[in-house]
Every structure is written in structure tokens, then in C-alpha cells.
C-alpha positions as CSV (number, residue, x, y, z in Angstrom):
1,X,62.8,-44.8,-22.7
2,X,60.1,-46.9,-21.1
3,X,57.2,-47.7,-23.2
4,X,53.6,-45.9,-22.6
5,X,50.9,-48.3,-21.2
6,X,47.5,-47.8,-22.6
7,X,45.0,-50.0,-20.5
8,X,41.4,-50.1,-19.7
9,X,40.2,-48.7,-16.3
10,X,39.9,-45.7,-14.3
11,X,42.8,-43.2,-14.1
12,X,41.5,-42.0,-10.6
13,X,42.3,-45.4,-9.3
14,X,45.8,-45.8,-10.4
15,X,47.2,-49.4,-10.8
16,X,50.5,-49.0,-9.3
17,X,52.4,-49.4,-6.0
18,X,54.4,-46.4,-4.7
19,X,54.1,-42.6,-5.3
20,X,51.5,-41.8,-8.0
21,X,50.6,-38.5,-10.0
22,X,47.1,-38.4,-11.8
23,X,47.3,-35.8,-14.5
24,X,44.5,-34.1,-16.4
25,X,44.0,-30.8,-18.5
26,X,42.1,-27.9,-17.1
27,X,40.8,-24.7,-18.9
28,X,42.0,-21.2,-18.3
29,X,38.7,-19.8,-17.4
30,X,38.4,-21.4,-13.6
31,X,35.6,-23.7,-14.7
32,X,35.6,-27.1,-13.2
33,X,32.5,-29.1,-13.9
34,X,32.6,-31.3,-16.9
35,X,34.5,-34.4,-18.0
36,X,37.4,-35.8,-16.1
37,X,37.3,-33.5,-13.2
38,X,34.0,-34.8,-12.2
39,X,35.6,-38.1,-11.6
40,X,38.7,-36.4,-9.6
41,X,36.0,-34.2,-7.6
42,X,34.1,-37.6,-6.7
43,X,37.1,-39.3,-5.3
44,X,38.7,-35.9,-3.7
45,X,37.7,-32.4,-3.1
46,X,41.2,-31.1,-2.9
47,X,42.0,-30.6,-6.5
48,X,38.8,-28.7,-7.3
49,X,39.3,-26.3,-4.1
50,X,42.9,-25.9,-5.1
51,X,42.3,-24.9,-8.8
52,X,39.5,-22.6,-8.0
53,X,41.8,-20.8,-5.5
54,X,44.8,-20.7,-7.8
55,X,42.3,-19.1,-10.6
56,X,40.9,-16.7,-8.1
57,X,44.4,-15.6,-7.1
58,X,45.9,-15.7,-10.5
59,X,46.9,-11.9,-10.4
60,X,49.6,-13.0,-7.9
61,X,50.7,-16.4,-9.2
62,X,51.5,-18.4,-12.2
63,X,48.0,-19.6,-13.1
64,X,47.5,-19.4,-17.2
65,X,48.1,-21.7,-19.9
66,X,51.2,-24.1,-19.6
67,X,51.2,-24.0,-15.7
68,X,50.8,-26.8,-13.8
69,X,49.6,-27.2,-9.9
70,X,50.4,-30.2,-7.9
71,X,47.8,-31.2,-5.1
72,X,48.4,-33.8,-2.6
73,X,45.3,-36.2,-2.1
74,X,46.6,-39.1,-0.1
75,X,50.1,-39.7,1.3
76,X,51.3,-41.4,-1.7
77,X,49.2,-39.6,-4.6
78,X,49.1,-36.2,-6.0
79,X,46.6,-34.8,-8.9
80,X,48.3,-32.4,-11.4
81,X,46.0,-29.7,-12.6
82,X,47.5,-28.9,-16.0
83,X,46.2,-25.6,-17.7
84,X,46.4,-26.6,-21.4
85,X,43.0,-25.5,-22.7
86,X,41.8,-22.0,-23.8
87,X,38.5,-21.5,-23.0
88,X,35.8,-24.2,-23.1
89,X,34.3,-23.9,-26.6
90,X,35.5,-24.6,-30.0
91,X,35.5,-21.6,-32.1
92,X,37.1,-19.6,-34.8
93,X,40.5,-20.5,-33.7
94,X,39.7,-24.3,-33.6
95,X,39.4,-26.6,-30.4
96,X,40.2,-25.1,-27.1
97,X,43.6,-27.3,-26.6
98,X,46.7,-25.6,-26.9
99,X,49.3,-28.4,-27.7
100,X,52.2,-25.9,-26.7
101,X,50.9,-25.4,-23.4
102,X,50.3,-29.6,-23.1
103,X,54.1,-29.7,-23.7
104,X,54.8,-26.9,-21.1
105,X,52.5,-28.8,-18.7
106,X,54.2,-32.2,-19.3
107,X,57.6,-30.9,-18.8
108,X,56.6,-29.7,-15.4
109,X,54.8,-33.0,-14.7
110,X,58.0,-34.7,-15.5
111,X,59.9,-32.8,-13.0
112,X,57.5,-33.5,-10.3
113,X,57.5,-36.9,-11.1
114,X,61.3,-37.5,-10.7
115,X,61.4,-35.3,-7.8
116,X,58.6,-37.7,-6.2
117,X,59.9,-41.1,-7.8
118,X,56.4,-41.2,-9.0
119,X,54.5,-43.0,-11.9
120,X,52.0,-40.9,-13.8
121,X,48.4,-41.9,-14.7
122,X,46.1,-40.1,-16.9
123,X,43.0,-40.3,-19.4
124,X,43.7,-39.3,-22.9
125,X,44.6,-36.1,-21.8
126,X,43.3,-33.2,-24.1
127,X,41.2,-35.4,-26.0
128,X,37.7,-35.0,-24.4
129,X,36.1,-31.5,-24.1
130,X,39.3,-29.9,-25.2
131,X,38.9,-31.3,-28.5
132,X,42.5,-32.3,-28.9
133,X,43.8,-35.1,-31.1
134,X,45.5,-38.2,-29.3
135,X,47.9,-38.4,-32.8
136,X,49.3,-35.0,-31.5
137,X,49.2,-35.4,-27.6
138,X,50.7,-39.2,-27.4
139,X,54.1,-38.1,-28.9
140,X,54.3,-35.2,-26.4
141,X,53.7,-37.5,-23.4
142,X,56.1,-40.1,-24.8
143,X,58.8,-37.6,-25.5
144,X,58.4,-35.9,-22.1
145,X,57.6,-38.6,-19.7
146,X,58.3,-41.9,-21.2
147,X,61.8,-40.3,-22.8
148,X,62.8,-39.7,-19.0
149,X,62.1,-43.2,-17.9
150,X,58.8,-42.0,-16.1
151,X,56.4,-45.0,-16.0
152,X,53.2,-43.6,-17.6
153,X,49.9,-45.2,-17.9
154,X,46.8,-44.0,-20.0
155,X,43.3,-45.3,-19.0
156,X,40.8,-45.7,-21.4
157,X,37.5,-45.6,-19.3
158,X,34.7,-48.3,-20.3
């Protein structure tokens, strides 16, 4: 098992050589416009465009909680759109994060990373607008990615 690295920096500018996957959490409503996705969209238009199309065509694809979409943005860089947030607001059923969906997304992410021999880079996924707690997400990241010897870096933005 490789250790999880947590550093200061920008997850949209991964500090690594070779193939890289930038992972983040999306909602299941097709909404893209707040949080980390704004930084993603400033750098590349493809992930937002692919996510919106995936949502629009959801009756004929796997879009939904627990699904992961990989979008290539450079020859050696992909963005993983991971649907692990139910809606966008905290309500009677608690915050929008769905930990079981996070785990399913991370398992799919691990498969992509192994196939591409890629490192994984992310903010503290699910802990911003999704309302998740890092104490619950970090063990999932460690088990699914680090446990498979996938170099994984979490970026704390200044």
C-alpha cells in the first residue's frame, strides 16, 4: 500500500510526471457551476461538455449515483467526473454526499488508473458543496486507491 499524499496546491495542475487522472465529485442533477468544477472548466471545456451530454442522454447510459465518466483533456491527463452527490442542497436526509456512491466511483477510478498506469489527483472530494466529512472519505480513498498501490495526491487549495 502506498501512502496518501496531502499537499498544498491546485488539483487542476497535478504535480506528477506521466499519466494523470484528476478526480472530483459531481451531482446527479446535471448541474455544473459551483465549487471545484469551476476550476476544472477554467482549464478545460471538455469535462463540463461531456458531463452535460452524459446527463442529457442518461436514459440510454449509466449516468447516476456511483457512475464515473473519464474525459481526456490532454495526451497524458484525464478528468474523472464522479457522480456521488444526490442533489445540491442539504435537506431532511442530510448533506448531498452519498458515501456508498463515493466508494463505487473510487473503485471505478482505481480500474481506470491501473489500466492507464496513472497517478490520481483530487481536492478533498465530497467535502465542499456536497457536505461530506473527510474522516469518512479519506478511508475510502486509502482503501480503494492507495490499497491498490495507486499514487494518490490530495490538494488543499490556499
